ROPA-499145 format. One record per residue (C-alpha): x, y, z; residue in three letters. Coordinates in pm, whole numbers, padded with zeros to 5 digits, always signed. Each point is the difference from the previous one (the first is absolute). Example, Ala and Ser with C-alpha at 12.3 -4.5 7.8 and 13.67 -1.06 7.14 Angstrom:
ROPA-499145
+01230-00450+00780ALA+00137+00344-00066SER
***
This chain:
ROPA-499145
+00000+00000+00000MET+00140+00341-00097THR+00105+00266+00248LEU-00192+00327+00016ASN+00112+00364-00024LEU+00056+00023+00377ASP+00260-00271-00041ASP+00152+00191-00291TYR+00050+00304+00228ASN+00128-00212+00289ARG+00271-00156-00217MET+00150+00337-00104ARG+00178+00296+00160ASP-00123+00298-00199PHE+00254+00235+00154SER+00264-00198-00193ALA-00174-00126-00314THR-00161+00218-00265SER-00275-00258-00061GLU-00352+00146+00043PRO-00178-00071+00326ALA-00341-00165-00013ALA-00280+00228+00118VAL-00361-00085+00068LYS-00233+00113-00276ARG-00334+00160+00069LYS-00304+00027-00221GLY-00068-00153-00340LYS+00272-00174-00194LYS+00162+00190-00287SER-00173-00013-00336ALA+00273-00152-00213HIS+00079-00332-00160ALA+00177-00262+00210LEU+00373+00061-00030GLN+00285-00244+00001PHE+00373+00049+00024CYS+00308-00217-00016ILE+00301+00125+00190GLN+00347-00130-00071LYS+00162-00035+00341HIS+00371-00058+00053ASP-00014-00116+00362ALA+00199-00299+00137SER-00095-00159-00334HIS-00127+00175-00311LEU-00373-00069-00040HIS-00321+00157-00130TYR-00286+00113+00225ASP-00335-00054-00172PHE-00280+00217+00145ARG-00374+00015-00078LEU-00234+00265+00141GLU-00288-00156+00192LEU-00212+00131+00289ASP+00200+00319+00043GLY+00345-00163+00013ALA+00256-00168-00224LEU-00012-00377+00038LYS+00362-00101-00044SER+00208-00298-00109TRP+00378-00033-00026ALA+00087-00169-00330VAL+00366-00114+00025PRO+00055-00056-00373LYS-00240+00268-00126GLY-00296-00040-00239PRO+00032-00203-00320SER-00205+00041-00316LEU+00023-00377-00063ASP-00320-00184+00107PRO+00210-00315+00057LYS+00205+00176+00269VAL-00142+00012+00354LYS+00158+00269+00215ARG-00002-00046+00378LEU-00173+00297+00170ALA+00039+00026+00379VAL-00286+00187+00167HIS+00123+00288+00218VAL-00160+00283+00198GLU-00245+00247-00157ASP+00153+00330-00108HIS-00170+00343-00013PRO-00121+00127-00337LEU+00263+00275+00009GLU+00266-00270-00025TYR-00088-00053-00367ALA+00223+00291-00100THR+00276-00050+00259PHE+00356-00003-00130GLU+00307+00040+00214GLY+00242-00172+00234SER-00104-00172+00323ILE+00290+00043+00246PRO+00222-00288+00114GLU-00119-00164+00319GLY-00367+00066-00076HIS-00273-00231-00125TYR+00039-00050-00377GLY+00331+00189-00015ALA+00103+00069-00359GLY-00088+00200-00309ASP-00351+00010-00148VAL-00126+00112-00342ILE-00347-00019-00157VAL+00059-00255-00276TRP-00358+00007-00129ASP-00334+00154+00092ARG-00350+00038-00138GLY-00350-00142+00040VAL-00112-00352+00092TRP-00346-00125-00095ILE-00129-00300+00200PRO-00198-00253-00202GLN-00213-00097+00302ASP-00094+00160+00330ASP+00350+00094+00120PRO-00060-00028+00378ALA-00164-00341-00039GLU+00267-00125-00241ALA+00277+00124+00231TYR-00155-00179+00297ALA-00021-00322-00202LYS+00360+00037-00113GLY-00074+00000-00374ARG+00030+00344-00161LEU-00040+00039-00375LYS+00053+00349-00135PHE+00110+00215-00292GLU+00302+00231+00029LEU+00023+00325-00194GLN+00348+00127+00080GLY+00297+00165-00165GLU+00171-00339-00044LYS-00245-00277+00091LEU-00339-00066-00157GLY-00254-00273-00061GLY-00151-00251+00243LEU+00181-00135+00307TRP-00071-00239+00288ASN+00104+00008+00365LEU-00063-00339+00162VAL+00055-00087+00367ARG+00180-00327+00060THR-00002-00231+00301HIS+00377-00007+00034MET+00114+00030+00365PRO+00180+00313+00115GLY-00018+00297+00235LYS-00164+00204-00276LYS-00258-00096-00261GLU+00150-00135-00324GLN-00177+00098-00321TRP+00078-00038-00370PHE-00008+00288-00250LEU-00081-00140-00344ILE-00048+00170-00336LYS-00317-00105-00185HIS+00031-00121-00359GLN-00106+00298-00215ASP+00138+00249-00250ALA+00225+00159+00265ALA+00171-00330+00085ALA+00354-00070-00120LYS+00222-00307+00045PRO+00272+00069+00258HIS+00264-00137-00234SER-00082+00271-00255ASP-00056+00301+00225TYR+00079+00082+00362ASP-00181+00321+00088VAL+00216+00043+00312LEU+00317+00016-00211VAL-00154+00194-00289ALA-00153+00273+00219GLU+00196+00026+00327PRO-00063+00363+00096ASP-00258+00209+00187SER-00317+00116-00175VAL-00018+00313+00218LEU+00353+00140-00008SER+00354-00038-00132ASP+00080-00251+00271ARG+00120-00354-00043THR+00154-00263+00228LEU+00354-00107-00077ILE+00034-00376+00023SER+00241-00095+00276LYS+00311-00173-00126GLN+00191-00242+00225PRO+00288+00166+00177LYS+00231-00265-00142ALA-00085+00112-00350ALA+00350+00144-00032GLY+00176+00328+00032LYS-00101+00294-00218PRO+00157-00010-00340LYS+00293+00229-00044SER-00043+00278-00253ILE+00168-00103-00321LYS+00195+00241-00212LYS-00077-00005-00372PRO+00232-00218-00201LYS+00048+00263-00267ALA+00012+00375-00033SER-00328+00191-00031VAL+00132+00265-00234THR-00163+00089-00328LYS+00213-00257-00183GLU-00076-00302+00220LYS-00298-00133+00194SER-00001-00195+00326PRO+00009-00378-00013GLN-00228-00087+00291LEU-00199-00310+00089SER-00344+00019-00157GLY+00089+00288-00237ALA-00102-00026-00365HIS+00026+00222-00303LYS-00319+00188-00085ALA-00122+00319-00160ARG-00048+00302+00224LEU-00356-00031+00139PRO-00228+00294-00076ALA-00132-00022+00354GLN+00096-00165+00330ILE-00230+00044+00296LYS+00167+00015+00343PRO+00010-00281+00252GLU-00197+00102+00310LEU+00071-00092+00361ALA-00249-00166+00233THR-00056+00126+00354LEU+00093-00246+00276VAL-00018+00033+00378GLU+00341-00135+00098LYS+00339-00108-00131VAL-00043-00338-00174PRO+00233-00298+00012ASP+00211-00085-00301GLY+00264+00169-00214SER-00074+00368-00065TRP+00180+00325-00071SER-00127+00325+00149TYR-00001+00363-00118GLU-00144+00325+00135ILE-00364+00059-00093LYS-00005+00339-00170PHE-00289+00244+00032ASP-00014+00121-00360GLY-00131-00067-00352TYR+00068-00336-00166ARG+00150+00061-00346ILE+00116-00239-00273MET+00270+00130-00237ALA+00010-00121-00363ARG+00318+00070-00197ILE+00032-00054-00374GLU+00323+00142-00139HIS-00004+00365+00103ASP-00373+00015+00067GLN-00111-00026+00363VAL-00359-00034+00122LYS-00103+00018+00365LEU-00324-00194+00055ILE-00223+00001+00309THR-00148-00309+00160ARG-00323+00058-00197ASN+00181+00035-00333GLY+00009+00380-00034HIS+00301+00175-00156ASP+00159+00242+00249TRP+00319+00069-00193THR-00095+00365-00046HIS-00034+00037+00378LYS+00345-00146+00069LEU+00237+00137-00267PRO+00314-00002+00216ARG-00053-00361+00103GLN-00055-00101-00364ALA+00326+00173-00096GLU+00187-00185+00274ALA-00135-00335-00122LEU+00091+00080-00361ALA+00356+00073+00117ALA+00039-00362+00116LEU+00065-00090-00364GLY-00226-00306-00007LEU-00120-00139-00331GLU-00334-00109+00142SER-00138-00063+00347ALA-00292-00006+00239TRP+00083+00121+00352LEU-00227+00004+00304ASP+00017+00248+00285GLY-00157+00270+00216GLU+00010+00380-00029MET+00074+00148+00343VAL+00054+00338+00167VAL+00162+00000+00346ALA-00089+00234+00286ASP+00251+00201+00203GLU+00095-00316+00190HIS+00058-00204-00315GLY-00320-00203+00041VAL-00224-00047-00310PRO-00284+00254+00013ASP-00300-00064-00227PHE-00145+00349+00054GLN+00331+00157-00104ALA-00005-00218-00311LEU-00355+00111-00080GLN+00100+00364+00049ASN+00294-00046-00237ALA-00232-00122-00274PHE-00263+00264+00070ASP+00257+00279-00025SER+00167-00144-00308GLY+00333-00026+00185ARG+00103-00363-00047SER+00376+00059+00009GLY+00032-00124+00358ASN-00195-00323-00056ILE+00226-00304+00041VAL-00068-00318-00197TYR+00080-00299+00221TYR+00039-00303-00231LEU-00054-00352+00131PHE-00058-00237-00294ASP+00103-00068-00360LEU-00251-00219-00187PRO+00160+00057-00345TYR+00344+00108-00125LEU+00167+00034-00341ASN-00208-00251-00195GLY-00033-00247+00288VAL-00317-00072+00198ASP+00098-00039+00367LEU-00342-00062+00150ARG+00072-00371+00060GLU+00337+00079+00155VAL+00011-00029+00384PRO-00055+00334+00168VAL+00346+00004+00163GLU+00165-00038-00342GLU-00217+00269-00160ARG+00090+00241+00281ARG+00370-00081-00030ALA-00021+00084-00369ALA-00181+00326+00082LEU+00268+00093+00253ALA+00264-00053-00269THR-00195+00219-00244VAL-00019+00283+00254LEU+00355-00033+00138LYS+00164+00247-00242PRO-00289+00250+00035CYS+00077+00304+00214ASP-00328+00185-00057ASP-00159+00062+00343PRO-00351-00042-00147LEU+00058-00372-00065LEU+00067-00230+00295ARG+00002-00373+00058PHE-00239-00124+00271SER+00235-00198+00222GLU-00080-00331+00167SER+00095-00038+00366PHE+00164-00296+00168ALA-00141+00067+00348GLU-00253-00232+00160GLU-00335+00113-00148PRO-00187+00066+00324GLN+00287+00213+00129ALA+00011+00180-00334LEU-00374+00063+00016LEU+00036+00137+00352ASN+00275+00235-00120SER-00209+00119-00294ALA-00295+00064+00229CYS+00214+00190+00251GLN+00102+00230-00284MET-00368+00061-00083ARG+00019-00182-00333MET-00288-00192-00155GLU+00154-00345+00041GLY+00177-00263-00209LEU-00042-00180-00331ILE+00102-00366+00001GLY+00080-00202-00313LYS+00017-00377-00001ARG+00341-00111-00125LEU-00016-00202-00320GLY-00332+00152-00111SER-00081+00120-00352ALA-00145+00341-00095TYR-00378-00014-00057VAL-00229+00285-00109SER-00258-00039+00276ARG-00032+00002+00376ARG+00214-00283+00127SER+00074-00174+00328SER+00368-00005-00107ASP+00011+00373+00077TRP-00131+00099+00341ILE-00035+00326+00194LYS+00037+00037+00375LEU-00142+00326+00131LYS+00113+00182+00313CYS-00214+00038+00308LYS+00122+00209+00292HIS-00088-00112+00349ARG+00078+00133+00347GLN-00155+00083+00336GLU-00180+00328+00078PHE-00129+00158+00319VAL-00381+00003+00015ILE-00092+00359+00087VAL-00375-00001-00067GLY-00296-00159-00174PHE-00304+00116-00197THR-00367-00090+00033ASP-00129-00285-00219PRO-00214+00074-00306LYS-00255-00199-00192GLY-00030-00362+00111SER+00335+00001+00180ARG+00019-00045+00377ASN+00236+00112+00280ALA+00217+00252-00189PHE+00074+00121-00350GLY+00378+00050-00020ALA+00302+00021+00227LEU+00203+00323+00001LEU+00373-00067-00003LEU+00303+00182+00131GLY+00380-00018-00019LEU+00268+00168+00210HIS+00230+00238-00185ASP+00353-00141+00004ARG+00157+00340+00068ASP-00238+00179+00238SER-00177-00301+00150GLY-00339+00168-00066GLU-00294-00230-00067LEU-00133+00092-00345ARG-00320-00100-00179TYR+00066-00266-00267ALA-00339-00064-00160GLY-00275-00260+00044LYS-00059-00370-00054VAL-00357-00115-00060GLY+00038-00341-00167THR+00123-00339+00116GLY-00255-00040+00282PHE-00282-00249+00044ASN-00292+00002+00241GLU+00196-00185+00267THR+00309+00222-00012THR-00211+00317-00017LEU-00171-00090+00328GLN+00311-00124+00181SER+00211+00302-00099ILE-00281+00240+00088HIS-00012-00144+00352ARG+00370+00083+00040GLN-00042+00351-00146LEU-00283+00126+00221LYS+00197+00021+00331PRO+00275+00200-00178LEU-00221+00287-00119GLN+00118+00354+00073THR-00142+00342-00084LYS+00300+00145-00183LYS+00213-00140-00280PRO+00346-00119+00096THR+00149+00067-00345VAL+00156+00341-00064VAL-00160+00034-00343ASN-00355-00138+00035PRO-00221-00001-00312PRO-00247+00284-00023SER-00335+00072-00163GLY-00172-00299-00155PHE+00289-00231+00083GLU-00054+00070+00372ALA-00373-00072-00014LYS-00125-00273+00238ASP+00352-00074+00128VAL+00051-00147+00347HIS+00352+00070+00122TRP+00200-00255+00199LEU+00294-00018+00232LYS+00291-00123-00216PRO+00038-00349+00144THR-00115-00261-00253LEU+00200-00092-00311LEU-00135-00122-00335ALA+00185-00199-00265GLU-00098+00158-00335VAL+00089-00078-00362ALA-00007+00291-00243PHE+00096+00092-00354ALA+00190+00319+00070GLU+00049+00293+00236MET-00107+00342-00134THR+00224+00303+00026ARG-00194+00128+00300ASP+00053-00333+00177GLY-00335-00176-00050SER-00041-00362-00107VAL-00177-00092-00324ARG-00183-00327-00080HIS+00028-00107+00364ALA-00114-00344+00123VAL-00017-00101+00368PHE+00184-00323+00091HIS-00030-00015+00379GLY+00093+00155+00333LEU+00359-00006+00127ARG+00127+00000+00358ASP+00370-00081-00044ASP+00140+00353+00037LYS-00094+00325+00177PRO-00200+00255-00200ALA+00265+00269+00053LYS+00248-00201-00209ASP-00222-00015-00309VAL+00135+00218-00283THR-00016-00018-00375GLU+00218-00278-00137GLU+00213+00194-00244ARG+00175-00167-00292PRO+00365-00085+00042LYS+00262+00022-00272THR+00045-00351-00136VAL+00350-00086-00121LYS-00096-00187-00314THR+00027+00074-00367SER-00370+00093+00004SER+00065+00281+00247ALA+00292+00124-00205LYS-00197-00003-00322LYS-00334+00128+00120ILE+00080+00183+00322GLY-00160-00039+00340ALA-00287+00223+00102ALA+00080+00263+00260LYS-00251+00092+00270PRO-00170+00334-00051ALA-00009+00080+00371ALA-00042+00372-00049ALA-00289-00051-00239ALA-00178-00216+00255ARG-00009+00286+00250LYS-00214+00217-00225VAL-00349+00040+00136GLU-00287-00105-00231PRO-00133+00294-00197ALA-00239+00064-00287PRO+00145-00091-00339SER-00034+00181-00329GLN-00044-00170-00336ILE+00166+00200-00276GLY-00200+00040-00322LEU+00048+00196-00320ASP-00264+00247+00114GLU+00129+00031+00356GLY-00010-00202+00319LYS-00271-00175+00198VAL+00040-00029+00378ARG-00054-00350+00140ILE-00091-00004+00367THR+00063-00311+00212HIS+00234-00134-00269PRO+00099-00307+00204ASP-00356-00114+00062ARG-00014-00365-00110VAL-00259-00057-00272ILE+00060-00373-00042ASP+00146-00195+00291ALA+00081-00307-00212SER+00252+00193-00210SER+00071+00284+00243GLY-00093+00256-00266THR-00040+00349+00140THR-00210+00294-00111LYS+00296+00185-00145VAL+00110-00310-00193GLN-00347-00028-00153LEU+00017+00370-00093ALA+00343-00058-00155GLN-00142-00290-00198TYR-00281+00210-00146TYR+00242+00285-00077ALA+00228-00244-00183SER-00283-00141-00218VAL-00168+00335-00066ALA+00098-00005-00369GLU-00184-00331-00040TRP-00302+00041+00228ILE-00094+00362-00082LEU-00097-00084-00362PRO-00233-00269+00141GLU-00154+00248+00247LEU-00021+00293-00242LYS-00347+00160+00001ASP-00162-00312+00148ARG-00217+00027+00310PRO+00187-00177+00276VAL-00097-00167+00327ALA+00249-00050+00281LEU+00047-00280+00249VAL+00155+00157+00309ARG+00169-00188+00284ALA+00064+00246+00287PRO+00095-00286+00234ASP+00183-00207-00261GLY-00149-00272-00216ILE-00079-00214+00306ALA-00223+00274+00139GLY-00330+00143-00120GLU-00006+00093-00370LEU-00198+00290-00148PHE-00126+00002-00360PHE-00035+00366-00094GLN-00147+00137-00323LYS+00022+00372+00074ASN+00253+00237+00151ALA-00216+00113+00289GLU+00220+00082+00302ARG+00314-00104-00191LEU+00252+00281-00046ALA+00172-00147-00306ILE+00212+00259-00185PRO-00047+00020-00377GLY-00306-00223-00013ILE-00280+00084-00245THR-00360-00030+00116THR-00327+00009-00190LEU-00295+00106+00209ASP-00237-00249-00150LYS+00018-00289-00246ASP-00266-00217-00163LEU-00054-00181+00329THR-00079+00326+00178GLY+00315-00022+00212GLN+00320+00210-00007PRO+00307-00173-00145ILE+00379+00026+00019MET+00253+00002-00284ILE+00376-00045+00049ILE+00199+00146-00289ASN+00326+00093+00171SER+00277-00156+00204ALA-00075+00256+00270GLU-00358-00124+00033ALA+00114-00364-00019LEU+00248+00036+00288ILE-00246+00225+00183GLY-00247-00288-00006ALA+00263-00227+00158VAL+00058+00265+00267GLN-00372-00043+00076MET+00067-00375+00059SER-00106-00117-00348THR+00128-00340-00112VAL-00229-00096-00289GLU-00127+00211-00293LEU-00303-00119-00200HIS-00113+00162-00324THR-00310+00030-00215TRP-00029-00134-00355ASN-00061+00355-00129ALA+00176+00335+00004THR-00123+00337+00126ALA-00055+00148-00347ASP-00264-00261-00083ASN-00119-00169+00317LEU-00313-00147-00153ASP+00187-00215-00255LYS+00258-00256+00119PRO+00319-00046-00201ASP+00060-00360+00113ARG-00148-00292+00185PHE+00174-00230+00247VAL-00046-00371+00066LEU+00135-00094+00342ASP+00073-00372+00030LEU-00071-00072+00365ASP+00073-00364+00099PRO-00105-00221+00283ASP+00306+00037+00228PRO+00045-00378+00011ALA+00056-00029-00375LEU+00355-00054-00128PRO+00154+00288-00196TRP+00001-00225-00308LYS-00378+00041-00016ARG+00040+00380-00004MET+00247-00028-00289VAL-00244-00218-00195GLU-00292+00232+00077ALA+00195+00303-00121THR+00093-00175-00323GLN-00358-00115-00059LEU-00138+00350+00060THR+00258+00149-00236LEU-00099-00258-00264SER-00364+00112+00021VAL+00102+00367-00032LEU+00229-00088-00293ASP-00287-00173-00178GLU-00216+00307+00051LEU+00277+00215-00150GLY+00071+00193+00322LEU+00358+00075+00096LYS+00061-00042+00374ALA+00277+00090+00244PHE+00091-00171+00328LEU+00117+00092+00345LYS+00043-00186+00324THR-00256+00096+00264SER+00258+00016+00277GLY-00211-00267+00168GLY-00114-00342-00117LYS-00118+00086-00350GLY+00056+00155-00341ILE-00168+00308-00149HIS-00081+00006-00372ILE-00037+00355-00132VAL-00180+00059-00332VAL+00037+00356-00137PRO-00298+00151-00186LEU-00074+00297-00218THR-00240+00214+00203ARG-00335-00054-00167LYS-00218-00200+00238LEU-00132+00084+00345GLY+00063-00180+00327TRP-00303-00228-00012ASP+00078-00123-00351GLU+00367-00072+00076VAL-00082-00173+00327LYS-00269-00210-00169ALA+00249-00107-00266PHE+00265-00101+00255SER-00267-00187+00196HIS-00100-00186-00316ALA+00361-00111-00056ILE+00009-00139+00353VAL-00335-00180-00040ARG+00123-00140-00333HIS+00315-00144+00159MET-00186-00137+00303ALA-00241-00173-00238LYS+00282-00148-00208LEU+00204-00116+00302LEU-00227-00008+00308PRO+00250-00217+00189GLU+00265+00272-00042ARG-00182+00335+00014PHE-00272+00171+00199SER-00201+00299-00121ALA-00140+00065+00349VAL+00192+00187+00267SER+00053-00116+00357GLY+00231-00263+00154PRO-00273-00266+00007LYS-00050+00032-00376ASN+00366-00044-00093ARG+00083-00311+00205VAL+00250-00189-00212GLY-00042+00255-00279ARG+00105+00346-00114ILE-00243+00291+00006PHE+00063+00237-00288ILE-00090+00329+00164ASP-00175+00231-00247TYR-00147+00222+00274LEU+00298+00236-00021ARG-00147+00132-00324ASN-00294+00186+00150GLY-00031+00374+00058LEU+00215+00103+00297GLY+00164-00343+00036ALA+00379-00015+00022THR+00296-00234-00053THR+00342+00010+00162ILE+00226+00225-00207CYS+00301-00146-00179ALA+00317+00045+00211TYR-00205+00064+00316ALA+00080-00190+00319ALA-00250-00226+00177ARG-00088-00017+00369THR+00128-00355+00031ARG+00301-00151+00171GLU+00317+00099-00183GLY-00176+00292-00176LEU-00029-00169-00342PRO-00050+00216-00309VAL-00236-00028-00297SER+00236-00029-00298VAL-00065-00002-00379PRO+00130-00317-00165ILE+00042-00143-00350PHE-00252-00272-00077ARG+00293-00233-00074GLU+00113+00038+00363GLU-00311-00150+00161VAL+00133-00356+00001GLU+00323+00115+00169GLU-00175+00162+00298LEU-00047-00175+00334LYS-00269+00238+00123GLY-00174+00333-00039GLY+00212+00147+00279ASN+00340-00073-00155GLN+00122+00361+00020TRP-00007+00234+00298ASN+00115+00351+00088VAL+00350-00130+00069HIS+00069-00208-00313ASN-00208+00154-00278VAL+00271+00253-00093HIS+00220-00260-00162GLU-00286-00104-00226ARG-00087+00359-00087LEU+00364+00069-00082ALA-00007-00291-00244GLU-00339+00029-00170VAL-00129+00349+00088GLY-00349+00044-00142ASP+00057-00245-00288ALA-00281-00246+00101PRO-00256+00282-00036TRP+00179+00213-00260ALA-00280-00050-00255ASP-00294+00030+00239LEU-00070+00368-00059ARG+00051-00038-00375LYS-00259-00277-00027THR-00323+00102-00176ARG-00283-00252+00019GLN-00373-00003+00063SER-00266-00245+00109ILE-00197-00104-00308THR-00336-00165-00061ALA+00182-00308-00133GLU+00195-00033+00324MET-00322+00019+00200ARG-00162-00264-00216ARG+00294-00240+00037ARG-00021-00002+00378ILE-00377-00042+00005GLY-00119+00352+00077MET-00354+00067-00108LYS-00070+00274-00254ASN+00362-00036-00123GLY
***
């Protein structure tokens, strides 16, 4: 008999593991299809955890050898404790010494459809069901056996159908090893006796223009027109086996193609950036190579020698690329020889030889380091670098994401003094966040160091709160307490308790970002707790890159209002350090900086369109306000119309000043009409919002987008796409302004009805969660008078602050979700593609015709 969710909680220490705690659910169950997930779990032995949603929990089985698509293969499935529904998206590392210690990824997820009453079939021990996942499909059976053991033994068996495949022909575990949610994979553990790492071989011949390297696996071939880069997979810890390690640079990935004297610099997405990097192209041409493909990263270092992505972005924005250094780390092709099958250590030795005579400071070889990898990672993290890239020795070069290249990211962790706590909000109990403090190394003063509001569960919230209450005091014990909104609902404490906190970085004013609570500490006195500053590490990495120096003076500056510089002046941002999104640590001023940086892209989308704002005065976790007019909002530069067709005043944002002014008024989201102010009664587009049942795999969204585009193509309507910033895709169809709101909305509704009639198992034409269970609702309601849709390039009030981003229709299959880009990573994409996905949108001239209406079944067409 399976264990329940109380047992799940009892078996885990949530102050140490990042697994979600199980909480009791109240009210009606969620209106969505039954979800399943399969998690690949590298614990004491690599296995697969098979989970089916039933009765508000995930019924779970450990499958040692993983699922097989061969009906002749029975896989043992050991019944384990129920898991909470939130576990279906859990990925991460369970710490050593804890139950289930090891790395976890979501290998597959989607919907399961029981063929009989699921509760009754589960009780009988004979479940027959259909899986609709990213990787697995068709009918399956879970059958309880009578084999003895401490836990129930079941068999997981594939049913004979079109989705079945003989195991000798296809092993889905080998063919598709990675996560369906992220870039993560699990590196298979090699025996420690597998041998010492291979030594790096020197090329057997010169790599000058006259001769080519003679390397194992090399073969003569024409210069490829295109080579896509090999991409690294995120892992949680240093793997076993033979690897070489390099610094992970925070820059732009660039491939260099050389043919005689012609050099092209190509981005990861295939865009030619040679014109942006003329000095680097000249330096490559000076190498004197006949032909080559080189792989590397464009980097700008900060004043401490550490790669600085913002400085790199500024260099491109200002057109000053002369200080951008091209760190080269691979050589897939050279002088008529394809090197992609050559072991990575031999390719890199050849690259080092190519670069040895070069004295141009803009070209550098990305060195490998001989230090033990965990120590090297610790050193990189101490110097505030991003982390390491590991490359499996002996591996070939492949143009895809590979588990032969891995990335290990830095996480900073230390103890802090707990100096206060805030009141809980929403459904949370006990307290909201802990306020942290650190003693200044020089003066000994206790200084405010930010907040931590994640990493707690119901048990730890209550137990910590009991320890906090006796320590309450009226006045803050830090010399620089937060003021204004940041000081709201704060209970100050005597500085006695210590918290162990992991965080991404420390801001210049000494506050933690992306903080996660890991437990209380009692092994040292609070007065000894100071910031752990980076030490100079005597390795070649420190010499090459430079160790970060503490900005002690900067940390003593009191928080003050910030100003965002714009072409037309400056906008004052009050409470700049107010955290908008606790999951990413994004502050108000960072959100304002984001909108200022994308003004050239978002303002054309806002121009002359009535706009509605979603404001988050208390951050996205607090109460949100949807506001359609500027009443009581002192937004500089905003345009207002006293009355529109709906009888209500409206706002229009046509300037960067008004855009940033809206952020100053706590705006996160901007939603726009489908019409412009000069002709409000005639829309110039309609939008179809593909809104899926949350349990559906992303593959279904891809298929739905392609099917909808096919219908529009058949009607002769050109459409443009953007991610929603949430779970879906928006399809935008531009129109010549001829028809009124009712006619356009009726037409979009007819398209949706037409598709729901053609594929009722896939689409719903009726709104509401209950009507889209297991299906996708194509939302046409955004096409009515006064209705709005999230603006392209606008942020969303969701964890991580994702952004709605225009995409090429060819990109849909490559996406892993509608929230792929956020305010922190969208700049790299914009630098590569700009407005290219929507470049033709405003030029498109098309109208709804009687023939179109007739073809989708509209009456009087």
